[in-house]
Every structure is written in structure tokens, then in C-alpha cells.
C-alpha positions as CSV (number, residue, x, y, z in Angstrom):
1,M,-26.0,-13.9,-1.4
2,R,-26.2,-12.9,-5.2
3,D,-28.8,-10.1,-4.3
4,L,-26.5,-8.8,-1.6
5,I,-23.5,-8.6,-3.9
6,T,-25.4,-6.9,-6.6
7,R,-27.0,-4.5,-4.4
8,A,-23.7,-3.7,-2.8
9,A,-22.1,-3.0,-6.2
10,A,-24.9,-0.8,-7.1
11,T,-24.5,1.2,-3.8
12,A,-20.8,1.4,-4.3
13,L,-21.2,4.5,-6.6
14,S,-23.8,6.2,-4.6
15,P,-23.1,9.4,-2.4
16,E,-23.2,7.4,0.8
17,G,-21.2,4.5,-0.4
18,L,-21.0,1.2,1.3
19,D,-21.8,1.0,5.0
20,R,-19.8,-1.1,7.5
21,D,-22.4,-3.8,8.0
22,T,-22.6,-4.5,4.4
23,A,-18.9,-4.7,4.1
24,V,-18.7,-7.1,6.9
25,R,-21.4,-9.3,5.3
26,L,-19.3,-9.3,2.1
27,L,-16.2,-10.0,4.0
28,D,-17.9,-13.1,5.7
29,L,-18.7,-14.6,2.4
30,E,-17.4,-18.2,2.3
31,A,-18.7,-20.0,-0.7
32,P,-16.4,-19.8,-3.6
33,E,-19.1,-19.1,-6.1
34,D,-20.3,-16.0,-4.0
35,I,-16.6,-14.7,-3.9
36,H,-16.2,-15.3,-7.7
37,L,-19.4,-13.1,-8.2
38,L,-18.1,-10.5,-5.9
39,M,-14.7,-10.3,-7.7
40,A,-16.6,-10.0,-11.0
41,E,-18.6,-7.0,-9.6
42,A,-15.5,-5.4,-8.4
43,N,-13.5,-5.9,-11.6
44,R,-16.5,-4.5,-13.5
45,L,-16.3,-1.5,-11.2
46,R,-12.6,-1.0,-11.7
47,S,-13.0,-1.0,-15.4
48,L,-16.0,1.4,-15.5
49,T,-14.2,3.9,-13.1
50,L,-10.5,3.6,-13.8
51,G,-10.2,1.8,-17.1
52,D,-8.1,-1.2,-17.9
53,Q,-4.7,0.5,-17.3
54,I,-2.6,-1.0,-14.4
55,E,-0.1,1.3,-12.6
56,L,3.4,0.1,-11.5
57,C,5.3,1.6,-8.6
58,A,8.7,0.6,-7.1
59,I,10.5,1.5,-3.9
60,V,14.1,1.8,-2.6
61,N,14.9,1.1,1.1
62,A,16.8,4.1,1.5
63,R,17.5,3.6,5.2
64,S,17.2,0.1,6.8
65,G,16.8,-1.2,10.4
66,R,17.6,0.4,13.8
67,C,14.0,1.7,14.2
68,G,12.9,2.6,17.7
69,E,9.3,1.8,17.0
70,D,7.8,-1.6,18.0
71,C,5.4,-2.4,15.1
72,A,4.8,-6.2,15.6
73,F,5.0,-7.1,12.0
74,C,8.3,-5.1,11.1
75,A,11.6,-6.7,10.9
76,Q,13.3,-3.3,11.1
77,S,12.5,-2.7,14.9
78,I,15.2,-2.8,17.4
79,H,12.7,-4.4,19.8
80,H,12.6,-7.5,17.7
81,Q,15.3,-10.2,16.7
82,A,15.0,-10.3,13.1
83,Q,18.2,-10.7,11.0
84,I,18.2,-8.0,8.3
85,E,20.8,-5.9,6.7
86,T,20.9,-2.4,8.4
87,Y,22.5,0.8,6.9
88,A,22.4,4.6,7.1
89,L,20.7,6.6,4.4
90,L,22.0,5.6,1.0
91,D,23.7,8.1,-1.2
92,Q,21.7,9.6,-4.2
93,A,23.7,7.4,-6.8
94,A,22.5,4.2,-5.1
95,I,18.9,5.5,-4.9
96,M,19.0,6.6,-8.6
97,E,20.4,3.3,-9.7
98,T,17.2,1.6,-8.5
99,A,15.1,4.4,-9.8
100,A,16.4,4.0,-13.2
101,A,16.1,0.2,-13.3
102,A,12.5,0.6,-12.1
103,R,11.8,3.2,-15.0
104,S,13.1,0.9,-17.6
105,L,10.5,-1.7,-16.6
106,G,7.4,0.6,-17.0
107,V,7.2,1.8,-13.5
108,T,5.8,5.4,-13.2
109,R,5.8,6.1,-9.3
110,F,9.0,5.7,-7.3
111,S,9.2,6.0,-3.7
112,I,12.0,6.6,-1.2
113,V,11.4,4.7,2.0
114,I,13.4,5.2,5.2
115,S,13.2,3.2,8.6
116,G,12.4,5.0,11.8
117,K,9.8,7.5,13.3
118,G,10.6,10.2,10.8
119,V,13.2,12.0,8.9
120,S,15.9,14.1,10.8
121,P,15.8,18.0,9.7
122,G,18.7,19.5,8.1
123,R,21.4,17.3,6.3
124,E,19.3,14.2,6.1
125,L,16.1,16.0,5.0
126,N,18.0,17.9,2.5
127,R,19.6,14.9,1.0
128,I,16.4,13.3,0.6
129,A,15.0,16.4,-1.2
130,Q,17.9,16.4,-3.5
131,A,17.2,12.7,-4.5
132,I,13.3,13.6,-5.0
133,E,14.4,16.1,-7.4
134,A,16.7,13.7,-9.3
135,V,13.7,11.0,-9.4
136,A,11.6,13.8,-11.1
137,D,14.2,14.5,-13.4
138,L,14.3,11.0,-14.4
139,G,10.8,11.1,-15.5
140,L,9.2,9.4,-12.5
141,S,6.6,10.7,-10.2
142,P,8.4,10.9,-6.9
143,C,7.0,9.5,-3.7
144,A,8.3,9.2,-0.2
145,S,7.5,7.2,3.1
146,L,9.5,8.9,5.7
147,G,7.3,8.4,8.9
148,L,5.6,11.1,10.9
149,L,5.5,14.4,9.0
150,D,5.8,17.7,10.4
151,D,4.9,21.2,8.8
152,E,8.6,22.2,8.1
153,S,9.6,19.0,6.5
154,A,6.5,18.9,4.5
155,R,7.4,22.3,3.0
156,V,10.9,21.3,2.0
157,L,9.7,18.0,0.5
158,K,6.9,20.0,-1.5
159,A,9.6,22.6,-2.7
160,A,11.8,19.5,-3.9
161,G,8.8,18.5,-6.1
162,L,7.5,15.4,-4.0
163,V,4.2,14.4,-5.4
164,T,2.8,11.7,-3.1
165,Y,3.4,11.0,0.6
166,H,2.9,7.5,1.9
167,H,1.9,6.8,5.4
168,N,-0.3,3.7,6.3
169,L,-2.9,3.3,9.1
170,E,-1.7,-0.3,9.2
171,T,-4.9,-1.7,10.8
172,A,-8.3,-0.7,12.5
173,P,-7.9,2.1,15.1
174,E,-9.6,-0.4,17.6
175,F,-6.8,-3.1,17.0
176,Y,-3.9,-0.8,16.6
177,P,-2.7,-0.9,20.2
178,K,-2.1,-4.7,19.7
179,I,0.2,-3.9,16.8
180,C,2.2,-0.7,18.0
181,T,2.7,1.0,21.4
182,T,5.5,3.4,20.8
183,H,3.1,5.7,18.6
184,S,-0.6,6.1,18.2
185,I,-3.0,5.7,15.4
186,T,-4.0,9.2,16.1
187,E,-0.4,10.4,15.1
188,R,-0.7,8.3,11.8
189,I,-4.0,10.0,11.1
190,E,-2.5,13.4,11.8
191,T,0.3,12.7,9.4
192,A,-2.1,11.5,6.6
193,R,-4.0,14.8,7.1
194,R,-0.9,17.0,7.2
195,A,0.2,15.4,3.9
196,K,-3.1,16.3,2.4
197,D,-3.1,19.8,3.8
198,H,0.4,20.4,2.1
199,G,-0.9,19.4,-1.3
200,F,0.6,15.9,-1.5
201,R,-1.2,12.9,-3.1
202,L,-2.0,10.7,-0.1
203,C,-1.2,7.0,-0.4
204,C,-2.4,5.4,2.9
205,G,-3.5,1.8,3.4
206,G,-2.7,-1.2,5.7
207,I,-1.9,-4.8,6.2
208,F,-3.9,-7.8,6.6
209,G,-3.4,-10.9,8.5
210,L,-2.2,-9.3,11.7
211,G,-4.8,-11.2,13.6
212,E,-7.6,-8.7,13.0
213,S,-11.1,-9.8,12.6
214,R,-13.0,-9.1,9.2
215,R,-15.1,-6.5,11.1
216,M,-11.8,-4.6,11.8
217,R,-10.8,-4.9,8.2
218,A,-14.1,-3.2,7.4
219,A,-13.3,-0.6,10.0
220,L,-9.9,0.1,8.6
221,A,-11.5,0.6,5.2
222,L,-13.9,3.1,6.5
223,A,-11.3,4.8,8.6
224,L,-9.2,5.1,5.4
225,R,-12.2,6.4,3.4
226,D,-12.6,9.4,6.0
227,L,-9.0,10.5,4.8
228,Q,-9.9,10.4,1.2
229,P,-6.6,8.9,0.1
230,D,-5.6,9.0,-3.6
231,S,-4.1,5.6,-3.3
232,V,-4.9,2.7,-1.0
233,P,-2.0,0.1,-0.7
234,L,-3.1,-3.4,0.4
235,N,-0.5,-5.6,2.1
236,V,-0.7,-9.1,3.4
237,L,1.5,-10.1,6.3
238,N,4.7,-11.8,5.3
239,P,5.6,-13.3,8.7
240,I,9.4,-12.6,9.3
241,P,11.4,-14.9,12.0
242,G,12.4,-12.6,14.9
243,T,9.3,-10.5,14.9
244,P,6.1,-11.1,17.3
245,L,4.1,-12.2,14.3
246,A,6.4,-14.7,13.1
247,G,3.9,-17.5,13.7
248,A,0.8,-15.9,12.4
249,P,-1.3,-18.2,10.2
250,P,-1.6,-17.1,6.7
251,L,-4.7,-15.9,5.0
252,S,-6.1,-18.0,2.1
253,P,-5.8,-16.6,-1.5
254,L,-9.7,-16.4,-1.7
255,E,-9.8,-14.5,1.6
256,I,-7.3,-12.1,0.2
257,L,-9.0,-11.7,-3.2
258,K,-12.3,-11.2,-1.4
259,T,-10.9,-8.4,0.7
260,I,-9.4,-6.6,-2.3
261,A,-13.0,-6.8,-3.9
262,V,-14.5,-5.3,-1.0
263,F,-12.0,-2.6,-0.8
264,R,-12.9,-1.9,-4.4
265,L,-16.6,-1.5,-3.6
266,I,-15.6,1.0,-0.7
267,F,-13.1,2.9,-2.8
268,P,-14.8,2.8,-6.2
269,R,-12.7,5.7,-7.9
270,T,-9.3,5.4,-6.0
271,D,-6.2,3.5,-6.9
272,L,-6.0,0.2,-5.0
273,R,-2.5,-0.9,-5.0
274,T,-1.4,-4.5,-4.1
275,C,1.9,-4.5,-2.2
276,G,4.0,-6.6,0.1
277,G,3.1,-10.2,0.8
278,R,1.0,-10.9,-2.4
279,E,3.8,-13.4,-3.6
280,R,3.8,-15.5,-0.6
281,N,-0.1,-15.4,0.1
282,L,-1.7,-15.5,-3.3
283,R,1.0,-17.7,-4.8
284,G,-0.3,-18.8,-8.3
285,L,-3.4,-16.6,-8.0
286,Q,-1.5,-13.4,-8.1
287,P,-2.9,-12.3,-11.5
288,L,-6.4,-12.5,-10.2
289,M,-5.8,-9.5,-7.8
290,F,-6.6,-7.3,-10.8
291,L,-9.7,-9.3,-11.6
292,A,-10.7,-8.7,-7.9
293,G,-10.5,-4.8,-8.4
294,A,-6.9,-3.8,-8.1
295,N,-5.6,-1.4,-10.7
296,A,-2.0,-0.9,-9.4
297,T,0.6,-2.8,-7.9
298,M,4.2,-2.4,-6.5
299,T,6.7,-4.5,-8.5
300,G,10.2,-5.7,-7.7
301,N,11.6,-5.9,-4.1
302,Y,10.1,-4.5,-0.9
303,L,11.8,-3.1,2.2
304,T,13.5,-6.4,3.8
305,T,12.0,-9.0,1.6
306,T,12.3,-9.8,-2.0
307,G,9.3,-9.3,-4.5
308,R,8.3,-10.7,-7.8
309,S,10.2,-9.9,-10.9
310,P,8.7,-7.1,-12.8
311,E,9.0,-9.1,-16.0
312,E,6.5,-11.6,-14.5
313,D,4.0,-8.9,-13.6
314,L,4.3,-7.4,-16.9
315,R,3.6,-10.7,-18.4
316,D,0.5,-11.3,-16.2
317,I,-0.9,-7.7,-17.1
318,E,-0.6,-8.5,-20.8
319,D,-2.0,-12.0,-20.5
320,L,-5.1,-10.7,-19.0
321,G,-5.6,-8.2,-21.7
322,L,-4.8,-5.2,-19.6
323,K,-2.4,-2.2,-20.3
324,I,0.4,-0.6,-18.3
325,K,-0.4,3.0,-17.5
326,K,2.2,5.3,-18.9
327,F,3.8,8.1,-17.1
328,S,1.8,11.4,-17.0
329,P,3.3,14.3,-15.1
């Protein structure tokens, strides 16, 4: 196994990159000592290609609930019975209050996120565009997660100064129909490509622990690699009562760290961003996500669940001898 891991790490920077079979073999590692070696190689690669700076991002749940899509993991779907707070689009003052608090803690990227299949053209889109302009004026890099994207909305968002568009594939194409039936993986891929076509940075990743196999996790990674994202957010399922996946068994911390490390080998120069579910699933091993190859993380609260305090994340980064990445327009 040592030879497999060292060969895979050497292949990561080659033009062809890691292949699916090798990725699956790495994801199938079970011995803790093998996983530790894999993490060490991923950490070395992160430091070599991206340095020792950790980028922080944060989000605001700007429109909550009442979503007509049926994603099995999501508490905001009208098809499920999760008990969450629902509200229409927040006003700009509320969005900016969250953005200013995030900036004071070292966050450099701030995303406006809404529930639903997409943003309505006209007044709603224009209000979001105005908020994007205000986020940029605050000295943050503005991001948005607004569902499926059409060309006209993309032009409005680009004119407002949006830098990054976020739209996950969520899971492997072959497993996707078991997770969502109201829109297809093809629509997600088209939105990701459209975002890149309009000159946005693409933030595109997925969720682990949905019931997918390790081979499917490798398939997700390679489908993402085809899209050439600038940032790959890695989420781990946080089962929410009232959703179809409420009883899903948790992944072990070593399984999650191993997965992060394999993604680093597949994405040697791309931002790997740990996001939702890390608190519940990694527990006391959260700082090790950076030593498994992650170079970015979402801090603070998520959409319908609370996150870890930014102060704790800042402490962990400092304790590891790493640095917070500063804002660069």
C-alpha cells in the first residue's frame, strides 16, 4: 500500500492525473497507518501547490425553505417534513450585517444563497445584484448560489460584480437519480458550464454520506474534474429529521479525512473547501482536514444548521502553524 500511495502522489501532478481505478483503491484503504500516509502525501501536495494559507468563506441563507425540488438531503424541500425557519428574500441590510460580521473574522469570500430551483428575473434578481455590489464594496469577494443559471441572469450578476458562482453536482451522475428527481444532473452540469462561460469562478462540489459507494465518490471527483472548477466544496451529510436521509449512518472521521486526501490528489492545484457536516462528522478531528489536503473552509453557520464558531477555526489554523489567506481583489 505504501508504494500505491507514493505512486499516486507522484502521478497527481502529471498531465493525465489520477485515474478512477487508483482513486478507488485509495478510497478503499482501511488500515489507519495507510490512511495517515495518504493524508501526509496530500498535505505535502497542498503545501507544494497552494502554500500554507487557509482561505475562509461564509454564507448567508438569504431565502429559506419552500423549495419545490426534492433533494433527499435537504431540509428546505416542500416534499419533506423538516421543521425549519422559512422566509422570503432578506433585505440588503440583513445580508450586509452578516457579511460585515464575517469580514471582521478574516473571511474573504461571502456567498448569497437562496432556496429554490433558481432566481426570479426582475425585482428579485435586481435586489440580489444590489446586494452583490454592496458585498464587493465591503471588501469581500462576492459569491452566489442561486440554483440553475440562465444566460440573462448571468449577465446581470456579472455586471453587478459577482466573482464566483456556486452550484454543486452533489453526487456521482450514476447515483444522482436516487437523490433528486425534480431536476437532472445534466441541468446541474449545464449550469456549471454556463457559469464558466460567463467568466465566473466556479465553485462546484458535492456531499458524501448519501449512501453512495466509494467508487461513486471517485466518479463524482472525475466528473467535477471535467468541469475544471476553481473551488471544490466538500460536504458530509448532516442528517436532518424529516428528510428521507434522516436515518443515514454516519461516515467515520478517518473515512472523511481519507476522502479529502484523495480529492487533493485528484485536484492538486484547486481550492478544496470543507463545508457542511464537518462539525458533526469529524468531531474533535476537524483540524486534521487541513492536514488531509484542504486549503479552505466555510466558517460560521450553514443554511439550516449551525456551524462551528469562526474563533475556533482561527485557533485551529494558528495552532497548526498555518496562516489565514488575506483578501486579494
